[in-house]
C-alpha positions in Angstrom: -6.0 72.0 44.9 -3.0 73.1 42.8 -3.7 75.2 39.7 -1.6 75.5 36.6 2.0 74.7 36.8 3.0 77.4 34.6 2.5 79.5 31.5 3.9 78.7 28.0 6.5 80.8 26.4 4.0 82.4 24.0 1.9 83.5 27.0 4.8 85.3 28.4 5.3 86.9 25.2 2.0 88.6 25.6 3.0 89.8 29.1 6.2 91.1 27.7 4.2 92.9 25.0 2.0 94.4 27.6 4.8 95.4 29.7 6.3 97.1 26.7 3.2 99.5 26.4 3.5 100.2 30.1 7.1 101.2 29.8 6.5 103.2 26.8 4.2 105.1 28.7 6.7 105.7 31.6 9.2 106.8 28.9 6.8 109.5 27.5 5.5 110.7 30.9 9.2 111.0 31.8 10.0 112.9 28.8 6.9 115.2 29.3 8.0 115.8 33.1 11.6 116.6 31.8 10.7 118.6 28.6 7.1 119.7 28.7 6.3 120.6 32.4 3.8 123.4 31.5 1.5 120.8 29.8 1.2 118.7 33.0 -1.8 120.7 34.4 -3.7 117.6 35.2 -3.4 113.9 36.3 -5.6 113.1 32.7 -2.6 113.4 30.3 -1.9 111.3 27.2 1.1 109.9 29.0 -0.8 108.7 31.9 -3.3 107.0 29.4 -0.5 105.0 28.0 0.9 103.9 31.2 -2.7 103.0 32.7 -3.7 101.3 29.3 -0.6 99.2 29.4 -1.3 98.5 33.3 -5.1 97.5 32.6 -3.8 95.1 29.9 -1.3 93.7 32.3 -3.6 93.2 35.1 -6.6 91.6 33.2 -4.1 89.0 31.4 -2.4 88.3 34.8 -5.7 87.5 36.5 -7.0 85.7 33.4 -4.2 83.4 33.6 -5.2 82.3 37.1 -9.0 82.6 36.4 -8.8 80.0 33.7 -7.6 77.5 36.0 -10.9 77.6 38.3 -12.0 74.2 37.1 -8.9 72.7 38.8 -8.6 75.3 41.4 -11.8 76.7 42.6 -10.1 79.1 44.9 -8.2 80.2 41.7 -7.4 83.7 43.7 -5.2 81.6 45.8 -4.1 78.4 44.0 -4.4 79.2 40.3 -1.5 81.4 39.7 1.0 80.0 37.2 4.6 79.8 38.3 6.1 83.2 38.5 2.8 85.3 38.4 1.8 85.3 42.1 3.9 88.2 42.7 2.6 89.9 39.6 -0.8 89.6 41.2 0.5 91.6 44.1 2.0 94.1 41.8 -1.5 94.8 40.4 -2.8 95.6 43.9 0.3 97.8 44.7 0.2 99.7 41.4 -3.7 100.2 41.4 -3.0 101.8 45.0 -0.3 104.0 43.7 -2.5 104.9 40.6 -5.4 106.1 43.0 -2.8 107.8 45.2 -1.2 109.5 42.1 -4.5 110.8 41.0 -5.4 112.3 44.5 -2.0 113.8 44.8 -2.1 115.5 41.5 -5.5 116.7 41.9 -5.0 118.3 45.4 -1.3 118.9 45.7 -0.3 119.6 42.1 2.1 118.2 39.6 5.6 117.2 40.5 8.5 118.5 38.2 12.2 117.5 38.3 13.6 115.9 41.4 10.2 116.1 43.2 8.4 113.6 40.8 11.1 111.0 41.6 10.5 111.0 45.4 6.8 111.1 45.2 5.4 108.3 47.4 2.6 107.5 44.7 5.3 107.3 42.0 7.3 104.9 44.3 4.3 102.6 44.7 3.7 102.7 40.8 7.3 101.8 40.2 7.2 99.0 42.7 3.8 97.6 41.4 5.1 97.8 37.8 8.4 95.9 38.6 6.5 93.3 40.3 4.3 93.0 37.2 6.9 93.1 34.4 8.9 90.5 36.3 6.5 87.5 35.9 7.9 86.2 32.8 11.3 86.3 34.6 10.3 84.1 37.4 8.3 81.9 34.9 11.6 81.6 33.0 13.7 80.8 36.2 11.0 78.2 37.2 11.8 76.1 34.1 14.7 74.5 32.4 13.2 75.7 28.9 15.3 77.4 26.0 14.4 79.1 23.0 11.4 81.5 23.1 11.2 81.0 26.9 14.8 82.4 27.1 13.9 85.4 24.9 10.8 86.3 26.8 12.7 85.9 30.2 15.5 88.3 29.0 13.2 90.7 27.6 11.2 91.1 30.6 14.3 91.2 32.9 15.5 94.3 30.7 12.0 95.9 30.9 11.9 95.6 34.6 15.4 96.9 35.3 14.6 99.8 32.9 11.7 100.8 35.0 14.0 101.8 37.8 15.2 104.9 35.7 11.9 106.6 36.1 12.9 107.4 39.9 16.5 107.0 39.8 17.6 109.0 37.0 19.2 111.6 39.6 21.8 108.9 40.2 22.0 107.1 37.0 25.5 106.7 35.7 24.4 106.4 32.3 22.9 110.0 32.4 26.0 111.8 34.0 28.8 113.6 32.1 30.5 114.2 35.3 33.9 112.6 34.3 34.2 115.1 31.4 33.8 118.2 33.4 37.1 119.7 35.0 38.2 118.7 38.3 40.8 121.0 40.0 41.9 119.8 43.5 41.9 122.9 45.7 41.4 123.6 49.3 39.0 121.1 50.6 38.7 122.7 54.0 37.6 126.0 52.6 34.6 124.4 50.9 33.2 122.0 53.6 35.4 119.1 52.4 34.7 119.5 48.6 36.9 121.1 46.2 36.1 124.7 44.9 36.5 123.7 41.3 34.3 120.8 40.3 34.4 119.0 43.6 30.6 118.5 44.4 30.0 117.7 40.6 32.8 114.9 40.9 31.5 113.6 44.1 27.8 113.2 42.7 29.5 111.5 39.6 31.3 109.0 41.5 28.2 108.5 43.7 26.3 107.7 40.6 28.5 105.1 39.5 28.5 103.3 42.8 24.6 103.7 43.0 23.9 102.3 39.5 26.3 99.3 40.1 24.0 97.3 42.1 21.0 98.2 39.9 22.6 96.4 37.0 24.7 93.7 38.8 22.0 92.3 41.0 19.6 91.0 38.1 22.6 90.0 36.1 23.9 88.0 38.9 20.5 86.3 39.7 20.0 85.3 36.1 23.5 84.0 36.0 23.0 82.1 39.3 20.3 79.9 37.5 21.7 79.4 34.1 24.3 81.2 32.0 22.7 83.0 29.2 24.6 85.0 26.5 23.0 88.5 26.1 21.5 88.9 29.7 24.2 91.6 30.8 23.7 93.5 27.4 20.0 93.5 27.7 19.8 95.0 31.2 22.2 97.7 30.1 20.4 98.4 27.0 17.0 98.6 28.7 18.3 101.3 31.2 20.0 103.2 28.5 17.3 103.2 26.0 14.8 104.3 28.8 17.0 107.2 29.7 18.1 108.1 26.3 14.6 108.6 25.0 13.4 110.4 28.0 16.4 113.0 27.8 16.4 112.9 24.1 19.6 111.3 23.6 22.0 113.7 25.5 25.7 114.1 24.5 28.2 112.9 25.2 26.2 110.1 27.4 24.4 108.5 24.3 27.6 107.6 22.7 29.2 106.4 25.9 26.2 104.2 26.5 26.4 102.6 23.5 30.0 101.6 23.9 28.8 100.4 27.5 26.2 98.1 25.7 28.9 96.6 23.8 31.1 96.2 26.8 28.3 94.5 28.5 28.0 92.2 25.4 31.7 91.3 25.8 31.1 90.6 29.5 28.4 88.1 28.6 30.8 86.3 26.2 33.4 86.0 28.9 31.4 84.8 31.6 29.5 82.3 29.5 33.0 81.2 28.2 34.2 80.8 31.9 31.2 78.7 32.7 32.0 76.4 29.9 35.8 76.1 31.1 35.5 76.3 34.8 32.1 74.6 35.1 28.9 76.0 36.7 29.9 75.0 40.3 33.5 76.6 40.1 34.8 78.3 43.1 34.1 82.0 43.2 31.9 81.8 40.1 29.5 84.7 40.8 32.0 86.9 42.4 34.1 86.8 39.3 31.1 87.3 37.0 30.0 90.4 39.1 33.4 91.8 38.8 34.0 91.1 35.2 30.5 92.5 34.3 30.6 95.6 36.2 34.4 96.3 35.6 33.7 96.0 31.8 30.5 98.0 31.7 32.2 101.0 33.5 35.1 100.8 31.5 33.1 101.0 28.3 31.1 103.8 29.5 34.1 106.0 30.5 36.1 104.9 27.2 33.0 106.1 25.2 33.0 109.6 27.3 36.9 109.8 26.5 36.1 109.2 22.8 33.4 111.5 22.5 34.2 114.5 24.7 37.4 113.6 26.6 37.8 112.7 30.2 38.9 115.4 32.7 39.1 113.5 35.8 42.4 112.5 37.3 43.7 109.1 36.3 43.4 108.0 40.0 39.5 108.9 40.1 39.0 107.2 36.4 40.7 103.9 37.4 39.5 104.1 40.9 35.8 104.1 39.7 36.5 100.8 37.9 38.2 99.2 40.8 35.6 100.2 43.4 32.6 99.3 41.5 34.2 95.8 40.2 34.9 95.1 43.9 31.2 95.9 44.8 30.1 93.5 41.7 32.4 91.0 43.2 30.9 91.4 46.7 27.2 91.3 45.4 28.4 88.1 43.4 29.3 86.5 46.8 25.9 87.5 48.4 24.1 86.0 45.5 26.1 82.7 45.5 24.2 79.6 46.8 25.5 78.3 50.2 28.6 75.8 49.6 27.4 72.2 49.2 28.6 69.8 51.9 29.2 66.2 51.6 26.8 64.1 54.1 28.9 62.8 56.6 29.2 58.9 56.7 27.4 57.3 59.6 29.5 56.5 62.7 30.8 52.8 62.7 32.3 51.3 65.7 35.7 49.5 65.1 35.4 45.8 64.6 37.8 43.8 66.9 39.9 40.9 65.4 37.9 38.2 67.3 34.6 39.7 65.9 35.9 39.3 62.3 37.0 35.7 63.1 33.4 35.1 64.1 31.8 36.5 61.2 34.4 34.4 59.0 33.2 31.3 60.8 
């Protein structure tokens, strides 16, 4: 038997609030790993306590939403999940396995610091499970045509879900690099293994960060825009990543100011793509590729503009403009991949030609 068809917007709001507790725990734990490594002597820390308190609340709430449908769905663990929450239940299992593994890892091998923490297998499981859990209201939003509070919960959950990627990807996060403000002097590349002697490796890592971060912000934006144009989605995604990273590293300059400009640029991109949908229609040609290029191009243009205003860009103009072009092209490519297949008209059934003498018989 089928269980409940879906949650209410208020129920999704509870999920978002519990997710915020888990994300807050992730921020404080990341902050401790970055700023207080000497205090991480055990798995049992206040930061982990906040993470697992958020997880326990989310897990209990997710399973309750299915369990209460047991009257209509006796096998509630299979049939009782509201729309969008079945993957969240899988997230509970993945996160639980990651948590158990993380405790064993910390108590036997030790505490990871810096880059090691971002590649820990147990941490990878924790983030994957958390993202599956946090994304339940997003999937519930996409499963309905509701607006109002449902849109608010969906957008908020999308921002929190994307923000979770910062835990493990801060090493390649364009919102956390000041590479464009560092001097780049072309030199003899052959003498340094293909890298310029002055600033080449830093510049290369900076370029990679912009390219690497592009799909992280573009994919959720395009998936949301594919279903329905919603003002503020792009800005919320960037805001979630920015706030997580800034709090984790205590608002580093000049990235903090530049990130604020990037959020404003993302909001401008939201306005443009929603306006384009109103003018061109939701089925216009190249709708998602154009949206992806506009969104990504404006976000990174805003980020680079903010760095210029706060600290001054020291990359050559070719690299600065090239970054915007490359990432905008990548956004367009991702938009093409996210676009639904083109609709085809159903062919007319074949009809054999009617001869003149047959027409005369029909008339008679």
